[in-house]
C-alpha positions in Angstrom: 26.5 20.5 6.0 24.2 18.3 4.0 24.3 20.8 1.1 28.1 20.9 1.2 28.3 17.1 1.2 25.9 17.1 -1.8 28.1 19.5 -3.7 31.1 17.3 -3.1 29.1 14.3 -4.3 28.0 16.1 -7.5 31.6 17.1 -8.1 32.8 13.6 -7.6 30.2 12.3 -10.0 31.4 14.7 -12.7 35.0 13.5 -12.1 34.1 9.8 -12.5 31.1 9.7 -14.9 31.6 6.1 -16.0 31.9 4.7 -12.5 28.9 6.7 -11.4 26.8 5.5 -14.3 27.6 1.9 -13.5 26.5 2.3 -9.9 23.3 4.0 -10.9 22.6 1.3 -13.5 23.3 -1.5 -10.9 20.8 0.1 -8.5 18.3 0.8 -11.2 18.3 -2.8 -12.5 17.8 -4.2 -9.0 15.1 -1.8 -8.1 13.3 -2.2 -11.5 13.2 -6.0 -11.2 12.2 -6.0 -7.5 9.5 -3.4 -7.8 7.9 -5.1 -10.8 7.5 -8.4 -8.8 6.7 -6.7 -5.5 3.9 -4.6 -7.2 2.3 -7.7 -8.6 2.6 -9.5 -5.2 1.2 -6.4 -3.5 -1.9 -6.3 -5.8 -2.6 -10.1 -5.5 -2.0 -10.3 -1.7 -4.0 -7.2 -0.7 -7.0 -7.1 1.6 -10.1 -7.0 -0.6 -12.3 -5.6 2.1 -10.0 -3.9 4.8 -12.8 -2.2 6.8 -14.3 -5.5 7.9 -12.1 -8.4 6.8 -11.7 -9.5 10.4 -15.5 -9.6 10.8 -16.4 -11.7 7.8 -16.0 -15.5 8.2 -16.1 -18.4 5.7 -18.0 -21.4 7.1 -17.0 -25.0 6.4 -18.7 -28.2 7.7 -17.9 -31.8 7.1 -21.1 -33.6 5.9 -19.4 -36.3 3.7 -19.5 -40.1 4.2 -16.8 -42.1 5.9 -15.4 -43.2 2.5 -11.9 -41.9 2.2 -12.0 -40.3 5.6 -8.7 -39.0 7.1 -8.7 -37.8 10.7 -8.2 -34.0 11.1 -8.3 -33.4 7.4 -9.7 -30.3 5.9 -13.5 -30.4 5.5 -15.2 -29.7 2.2 -14.6 -26.2 0.9 -18.3 -25.8 0.1 -21.6 -26.3 1.9 -24.7 -28.5 1.0 -27.9 -26.7 0.2 -29.6 -28.2 3.2 -27.0 -27.0 5.7 -26.8 -23.6 4.0 -30.6 -23.0 4.2 -30.7 -24.2 7.8 -27.9 -21.9 9.0 -29.4 -19.0 7.1 -32.8 -19.7 8.6 -31.4 -19.9 12.2 -29.4 -16.6 11.5 -26.9 -16.8 14.4 -24.7 -14.0 12.9 -25.2 -10.3 12.3 -25.6 -11.1 8.6 -25.2 -14.2 6.6 -25.5 -15.3 3.0 -24.9 -18.4 0.9 -24.3 -18.3 -2.8 -22.9 -20.0 -5.9 -21.6 -18.9 -9.3 -23.6 -19.1 -12.5 -23.5 -18.6 -16.3 -26.3 -16.9 -18.2 -27.2 -15.7 -21.6 -28.3 -12.1 -21.6 -30.8 -11.2 -24.4 -30.8 -7.4 -25.0 -33.7 -5.8 -26.7 -33.3 -4.4 -30.2 -30.5 -5.3 -32.6 -27.9 -6.1 -30.0 -26.8 -9.7 -30.1 -27.2 -12.0 -27.0 -24.1 -12.7 -25.0 -23.0 -15.0 -22.2 -21.7 -13.7 -18.9 -20.9 -14.7 -15.3 -23.7 -14.4 -12.7 -24.0 -14.9 -8.9 -27.0 -16.5 -7.2 -27.2 -15.4 -3.6 -29.4 -14.9 -0.6 -30.4 -11.3 0.2 -27.7 -10.0 2.6 -24.8 -10.4 0.1 -24.7 -6.7 -0.7 -24.9 -5.3 2.8 -22.4 -7.9 4.1 -19.8 -7.2 1.4 -20.4 -3.4 1.3 -21.3 -3.5 -2.3 -21.8 0.1 -3.6 -25.0 0.9 -5.4 -25.2 3.5 -8.1 -29.0 3.1 -8.4 -31.6 1.1 -6.6 -31.0 -1.5 -4.0 -30.5 -5.2 -3.4 -33.4 -7.6 -2.9 -34.9 -8.4 0.5 -35.5 -11.6 2.5 -39.1 -11.4 1.4 -37.9 -11.5 -2.2 -35.8 -14.5 -1.4 -38.8 -16.3 0.1 -41.1 -15.4 -2.8 -38.6 -16.4 -5.4 -38.9 -12.9 -6.9 -37.4 -12.6 -10.4 -35.4 -9.5 -9.7 -31.7 -8.7 -10.5 -28.9 -6.4 -9.6 -26.5 -5.7 -12.5 -22.9 -4.4 -12.7 -22.1 -1.0 -14.2 -20.6 -2.6 -17.3 -23.7 -4.7 -17.9 -25.9 -1.6 -17.4 -23.9 0.3 -20.0 -23.9 -2.6 -22.5 -27.6 -3.5 -22.2 -29.3 -0.3 -21.3 -26.8 2.4 -22.4 -26.1 3.5 -18.8 -28.1 5.7 -16.4 -30.8 4.5 -14.0 -32.2 1.3 -15.4 -34.1 0.2 -12.3 -37.5 -1.1 -13.2 -36.4 -2.3 -16.6 -36.7 -5.9 -17.8 -33.6 -8.0 -18.3 -34.0 -11.3 -20.2 -31.6 -14.0 -19.1 -31.6 -17.6 -20.5 -35.2 -17.3 -21.5 -36.6 -15.8 -18.3 -37.5 -12.1 -17.6 -36.0 -10.4 -14.5 -36.8 -6.9 -13.2 -33.7 -4.8 -12.5 -33.9 -3.3 -9.0 -30.3 -2.2 -8.6 -27.2 -1.1 -10.5 -23.8 -1.5 -8.8 -21.3 1.4 -8.8 -17.8 0.6 -10.0 -16.5 -2.1 -7.7 -13.8 -4.8 -8.0 -12.6 -6.4 -4.8 -9.2 -8.1 -5.4 -9.3 -11.0 -5.1 -13.0 -11.8 -5.5 -12.8 -13.5 -2.2 -16.4 -14.8 -1.7 -15.9 -17.7 -4.2 -12.3 -19.1 -4.6 -13.5 -22.1 -6.5 -13.5 -19.7 -9.4 -10.6 -17.5 -10.5 -10.4 -14.9 -7.8 -8.8 -12.3 -10.1 -11.5 -12.2 -12.8 -13.7 -9.1 -13.0 -16.9 -8.8 -11.0 -19.9 -11.0 -12.0 -22.2 -9.1 -14.4 -25.5 -10.2 -12.9 -26.7 -11.0 -9.4 -30.1 -12.7 -8.8 -31.8 -14.3 -5.8 -30.7 -17.9 -5.3 -34.4 -19.1 -5.1 -35.2 -17.4 -8.4 -32.1 -18.9 -10.1 -33.2 -22.4 -8.9 -36.8 -21.9 -10.0 -35.8 -20.7 -13.5 -33.0 -23.4 -13.7 -30.3 -20.9 -14.6 -27.0 -22.6 -15.3 -24.6 -23.1 -12.4 -20.9 -22.7 -12.5 -18.3 -23.8 -9.9 -17.1 -26.9 -8.1 -19.4 -29.6 -6.7 -18.6 -32.7 -4.6 -21.1 -35.5 -4.1 -21.0 -38.7 -2.1 -23.1 -41.7 -1.1 -26.2 -42.6 -3.1 -26.2 -39.5 -5.3 -26.8 -41.1 -8.7 -30.1 -40.1 -10.2 -30.6 -37.3 -7.8 -30.8 -33.7 -8.8 -27.5 -32.4 -7.4 -29.0 -28.9 -6.9 -32.0 -30.2 -4.8 -32.4 -29.5 -1.1 -31.5 -33.0 0.2 -28.8 -33.9 -2.3 -25.6 -35.2 -0.7 -23.6 -32.6 -2.6 -21.5 -29.6 -1.4 -21.5 -26.7 -3.9 -22.5 -23.5 -2.0 -20.3 -20.8 -0.3 -21.5 -19.6 3.1 -20.4 -16.4 4.7 -21.3 -14.9 8.1 -20.6 -11.5 9.6 -19.7 -11.5 13.3 -19.0 -8.4 15.4 -16.3 -9.5 17.8 -13.9 -12.4 18.6 -16.3 -13.5 21.3 -19.1 -13.7 18.7 -16.8 -15.7 16.5 -16.0 -18.2 19.3 -19.7 -18.5 20.1 -20.5 -19.1 16.4 -17.9 -21.8 16.2 -19.5 -23.5 19.2 -22.8 -23.2 17.4 -21.4 -24.9 14.3 -19.9 -27.7 16.4 -23.3 -28.2 18.1 -25.1 -28.2 14.8 -22.7 -30.8 13.4 -23.2 -33.0 16.4 -27.0 -32.7 15.9 -26.7 -33.8 12.3 -24.5 -36.7 13.3 -27.2 -37.8 15.8 -29.8 -37.5 13.1 -27.7 -39.7 10.8 -26.9 -37.0 8.2 -23.3 -36.5 9.1 -21.1 -39.6 9.5 -17.7 -38.1 10.3 -16.5 -36.7 13.6 -17.3 -33.0 14.1 -14.9 -31.0 12.0 -15.7 -27.3 11.3 -13.7 -24.3 10.1 -14.4 -20.6 10.6 -11.8 -18.4 8.9 -11.9 -14.7 8.4 -11.2 -13.2 5.0 -7.4 -13.0 5.3 -7.1 -16.4 6.9 -9.3 -17.8 4.1 -7.2 -16.3 1.4 -4.0 -17.5 3.1 -5.3 -21.0 3.4 -6.4 -21.0 -0.2 -3.0 -19.8 -1.3 -4.5 -17.2 -3.6 -1.2 -15.7 -4.7 0.2 -17.9 -7.5 3.3 -19.8 -6.5 5.2 -18.5 -9.6 4.6 -14.9 -8.3 6.1 -15.7 -4.9 9.1 -17.3 -6.7 9.6 -14.3 -8.9 9.7 -12.0 -5.8 12.5 -14.1 -4.2 14.4 -14.2 -7.4 14.1 -10.4 -7.9 15.2 -9.7 -4.3 18.2 -12.0 -4.9 19.0 -10.1 -8.0 18.8 -6.8 -6.1 21.3 -8.3 -3.5 23.7 -9.1 -6.4 23.3 -5.5 -7.7 24.1 -4.2 -4.2 27.2 -6.3 -3.9 28.4 -4.9 -7.2 27.6 -1.4 -6.0 29.6 -1.9 -2.9 32.6 -3.0 -5.0 32.3 0.1 -7.2 32.0 2.4 -4.2 35.1 0.8 -2.7 37.0 1.2 -5.9 36.0 4.9 -6.1 36.9 5.6 -2.5 40.4 4.0 -3.1 40.9 6.3 -6.1 40.0 9.3 -3.9 42.2 8.3 -0.9 44.5 11.3 -1.5 41.6 13.8 -1.6 40.2 12.3 1.6 43.6 12.5 3.2 43.9 16.2 2.4 40.4 16.9 3.8 41.4 15.0 7.0 44.7 17.1 7.2 42.6 20.3 6.9 40.5 19.3 9.9 37.7 17.1 8.6 36.7 14.5 11.2 36.2 10.9 10.5 32.5 11.4 11.1 32.4 14.1 8.4 34.1 11.7 5.9 31.7 8.9 6.8 28.7 11.3 6.3 30.1 12.6 3.0 30.4 9.1 1.5 26.9 8.1 2.7 25.4 11.3 1.1 27.1 10.3 -2.1 25.7 6.8 -1.8 22.2 8.2 -1.1 22.4 10.5 -4.2 23.3 7.4 -6.3 20.2 5.7 -4.7 17.9 8.6 -5.7 19.2 8.5 -9.3 19.0 4.7 -9.3 15.4 4.9 -8.0 14.3 7.3 -10.8 15.8 5.0 -13.4 14.5 1.9 -11.6 11.0 3.4 -11.6 11.1 3.7 -15.3 12.3 0.1 -15.6 9.5 -1.0 -13.2 6.8 0.7 -15.2 8.2 -1.0 -18.3 8.2 -4.3 -16.5 4.6 -3.8 -15.3 3.6 -3.0 -18.9 5.1 -6.3 -20.0 3.2 -8.1 -17.2 -0.1 -6.6 -18.4 0.5 -8.2 -21.8 0.3 -11.6 -20.1 -2.9 -13.5 -20.6 -3.3 -14.3 -16.9 -6.5 -12.8 -15.3 -4.4 -10.9 -12.7 -2.1 -9.3 -15.3 -4.3 -6.2 -15.9 -4.2 -5.4 -12.2 -0.4 -4.9 -12.2 -0.2 -1.1 -11.8 1.9 1.0 -9.5 0.0 2.8 -6.8 1.1 5.6 -4.5 2.3 3.2 -1.7 4.5 1.2 -4.2 5.8 4.5 -5.7 7.0 5.5 -2.2 8.4 2.0 -1.6 10.4 2.3 -4.9 12.4 5.3 -3.7 12.5 4.1 -0.1 14.0 0.8 -1.1 16.4 2.4 -3.5 17.8 4.9 -1.0 17.9 2.4 1.8 19.7 -0.2 -0.4 22.3 2.4 -1.6 22.9 3.6 2.0 23.5 0.0 3.0 25.8 -0.5 0.1 27.7 2.7 1.2 28.4 1.6 4.8 31.5 -0.4 4.1 33.0 2.1 1.6 32.3 4.9 4.1 33.9 3.0 6.9 37.0 2.3 4.8 37.2 6.0 3.7 37.1 7.3 7.3 40.1 5.0 8.1 42.3 6.9 5.7 45.4 8.2 7.5 46.2 11.8 6.4 49.9 11.6 7.1 50.5 8.6 4.8 48.5 10.2 2.0 50.4 13.5 2.3 53.8 11.8 2.2 52.8 9.9 -1.0 52.0 13.2 -2.9 
């Protein structure tokens, strides 16, 4: 029967080409606008490390002075160097790492000009904890951390730019006047967003160079990111171990919810110890959020993107209302035809199904046209200077959603016209002929 209903729908489309074109256009415009904004939202709100996002936790303590204290307020987003190194040394999680962003001048050999790029200074377990894929070599070890070894892991892009690609492990990379030995080259990798440091733009490309935190401090590589200091901090090197400044990001990997609860207890106990020692002044106030909770709290998705999604869905609703009106007008024009079919034995259920098949066919056509409009819209988004713009591309899941949303929307729009069509009384229609 479906094939028969489809034949009737195609015949109806040929008999009312202009009305059909208007309905397809209405669906296409709504789908195109909705899928453009939904795709951008999907890209920006995705899980950057789905295999273990529920096992990676961002640590926050509250080491600041009582100046400006508000009860139950959010603690500092970053950690002090003293607390970071202490927690790392006590190693209560499966893995843990602290880090900060940096900015270095890379000095290639030969005729190539030096260039500036982003860097990350971290402790050794960064790569294992975040499942960083290695094309060549490895990350550094805890022993390298302790020794302040001048080693580096570089991105694929940096490897191509400086060394021409291939296995560059063992080669020397000069950065900001210091020589580092390359021990690892990352494979193509771009978690979106770059969740480990939301003080910086999370949608920028991966850092180009990774070096041990201890080596970065020894060679005085430039640091980049937010820093908050309090108390008697004037004249003190803000990067030093005992400086009253928070500027490091601390992550821990925990295996189970029970481990997470135990680790929170450990953080509270540690904070209380620091209060007793006089370092912390505020009441114990810790946060331990997994990756998704951390991203949600930081409101990583720009507010304008959220607004655009709601506006686009509202526009789709307007398009559906227009489609309902057009389908109703079409069913009224075909009342006599429907009456004849009813007189020849077609049931109300058959009439209802026929109109819904027709609406679904319009949805498929609207989805195809809407897909083209969505691709055009995403191309326009990629021309935007925002760092997330280049990520706006339709993947397989959004392609399926395009047609699913289009057909579902058209079927919903067809419910009222189908119900009205099945109410047609054959006798009245035959008398009017």
